N, C-alpha and C positions, 0 to 999 in steps of 0.2 A: 674843177669841173665836176668832181663827185658831189661837192657841196651844191653846186648849181642844180645838179640832177635831183638832189633831195629837196631843194627849195621848190623845184617844178613839180614835185610829187612823183618823180620817177625813181625806182630803186637804183642804188648805185650798182655798177657793173661787178659781178662776182669775181671775174678773172679777166685779165688781158687776153687770155688764150681762148676766150669764148667770143661769140658774136663776130668772128672774123677780124678782130682788131689786131691780131699778131699772127702773121702767116707762120706755120710751124716749121717752115724751112728757113726763117729769117729773112734778111734782105730788107728792101725798102717797103714803105707803107703804100706808096703809089705816087706817081708824079715825080718830076725832077726838081731839084733845088740848086740854085747857083752856089750854095755853101759846099756842095760835094759830100754832104752827109748821107749816111744810110743808118738803118736801125742797128746793124751789127757794131758799127763804129761807135755809136752813141752808147750802146750797151757795154762795150769793152771799156769805154772811158768812165762809165758809172762804176764798174767794178773796181777799177783802179782808184777812183776817188774814195769809194767806201773803204777800201783797204787802207788807204793813206790817212783819211781823216775821220772815218767812222760814220755811223748812221745819223747821229744827232746833228752833225755839221753839214750833211748832204743837202743840197737844194738845187733846183733847176737852174737858178742864176749862176751858182758856182760851177755847175756842169757846163753851162754855156761858155763861161769864161775859160774853162779848160780846153774846150773845143775851138775857142776863138770865133764863136758865132754869137748871134743874138738868142735870147731865150725863146723867141717866137720861132726861130729856126728848128729848135728842138721840138716844139709842140707840133710841128708839121708831121712828126713821126710817132709821137705818143700823145695821148690826151691828158694824162696826169702824171704826177711824180710817182704815185703808187704803180701805175702801169710800168714805168721804167724800173722801179725797184723789183717788181715781179719778173721782169725780163732778166735783170741782173742775177736774181736768185737762181733762175733756171740755167743761165750761163755758167754759174759757178758749179752746179751739179754736172755740167759737161766735162769737168776736170777729173771726175771719179773714174777710175779704171775698173771696168766691169768684166766679169768672167764671160768667156764665149758661151753662146747659148747651147753649143754642143760639147762643152768642156766635159772631159771624163775625169777631172780632178774630184777627189773626195768632197762631199758636201761640207765637211768640217773645215777644210782648207779654204774653200770658196767663201764660207761664212766668215772665217777669220779675215780674209782679204777684204771683203766688203765692209766689215766693221772697222778695220784699220783705216781703209780709205775715207770712210765717212767721218771718223774721228779727225783725221788730218785736214779734211775739208773745213770742218767746224773751227779748228784751230787757226787755219790760214786766213779764214774770213769770219771774224767774230761777230760781224753784222748779220751773218746768215741765220743764226738760230732764232732771233726774234722775228725775222721775216718768214721763216719756215712755218711758224705758228700763226702768222697773220694772213697768209694767202693760201688759196687752194693748192698751189704748187703743182700744177698739171701741165707744165711745159714739156717739151719732148725729152730733154735730158733728165728731168725729174721722174717722168714716167718710165724711162728706160731703166733708171736706178731701181724703182719700185718693182718693175717686172723681173729684174735680175734677182732682187731679194726674194720675191715669191717663187721664182724658179728654183732657187737653192733650198728654200724651206720645204718645197715639195719633195725634194730628194731625201729629206730626213726620215721619211716614213711616218711622220705624225699624221693622225687623222685630220680630215678637213677642218673639223670644228676647232682643233687646237692651233691651227697654223697662224692665225692672226695674233693669238696670244703670244706665240713664240717670236713672231716678228716684233711685237711690242716690247717684250722682255729684252731682246737683244738691242734693238735700235733705239728705244727710248733710253736705255742705259747709256749707249754710245752718245746720244744727243746730250744728255745731262753731263756726262764726263767731259766730252769735248767742249761744251759750252763753258763750263767752269774753268777748264784748262785754258781756253782762249782768252777768257776775261782776266785770269791771273796773269797771263803773259803780257796782256795789254796794260794791266795795272803796274807791272814792273817797269815796262817801257815808259809809262807816263811818269813814274817816280825817278827815272834815270838810273835804275839799279838792275843788277842781274837777278834772275829768279832765286838763285842760291842765297845771295845777300839779303834779298827781301824776306825770304823764308826764315833765315837765321835771326834777322832783326825782329820779326814778328814773334817767333818762338821765344826769344829772350824777353821781350816785353810781356808776353803772356805769363811766362814762368815767374817773373817778378811781381806779378799782380796777386794780391792776397786772395782774391776771389777765385782766380783761375789756376794759380800755381799748382794746387793740389790735383787738379784734373790732369795737368801735364805730367805730374810725377806718377799718377796712377796709370798713365798711358805709356810710360817709358818702355815697358816690355814689348808693347805693340810696335812702337817706333823702331826699337832695336831689331825685332824680328822682320820688320818690313824690308830692311836691307836697302842698298843703293847709296852711293856717295853723293849724288846730286839729286835735286828736285826732279829733274827729267827722268833719271833712273828710277826713282821711287814711284813716279806716276806711271812709267811703263810697266813696272812690276805689278802695280795695283790693277792696271787695265788688263794686262794679260791674264792674271789670276781670275778676275771677275768674269772676263769673257769665257775662260775655260770652265768656270763654274756654271755659266749659262748653257754652254755646250753640253756639259755633263748632265745638266737638268733635262735638256731635250732628249738626250740618249735614254735617261731614266724613264721619261714619259713614254717614249717609243716602246721600251722593254715592258713597261707596265701594261700598255695596250695589247701586247702580244701574249701576255701570261694569262 
């Protein structure tokens, strides 16, 4: 239908959340259907399918089969597959635990919590990261997450002109870290091996390569100092240190502004 709009000379809709196409409270689009569907049930099934089969294999026909309805029944509630993907994207953001608006917890702890939650979300749903860059992402859950992040950054004491930069530093880092982590886990699952087995196989192959073996040998001290007995432990240590470095950077910028 987006294609049809373009052919008719009309711009494609920027977001399912605009033009009243998706009530911000969820529920049905309007009218009753004998299938017993509603928008929330369709969105939940979309998230399950994306988790199970990935973004590349997702289709309206596959979703209809999962719901045991016809594809036309699904189109009663959404105009396009993109609309449905945007609804699923926001539904996933609803899983993030947010600090209370009146929380008296230190901003550092709140920021650590939000960053950790966002990382876990990206890992649980590897399909989320490409969609987050494709859509406006202005559904109610996504907006609540953004407002919580802004609220915490205000508590840091950073000047207004530096707050968006701090948000980018922290959450673009988490986005990249969580995306790569999620893809690595997916790759291991597809290969039918554990993360540790896959890592050791890859490192052995690289070490034996004439071109890359020297790089590994020169990095031996870094790997030893990195610590951790498993890939998951190594990743957690890296994530924690990187996040603490960013928090320290925010503290330093605040102190610089006060001097």
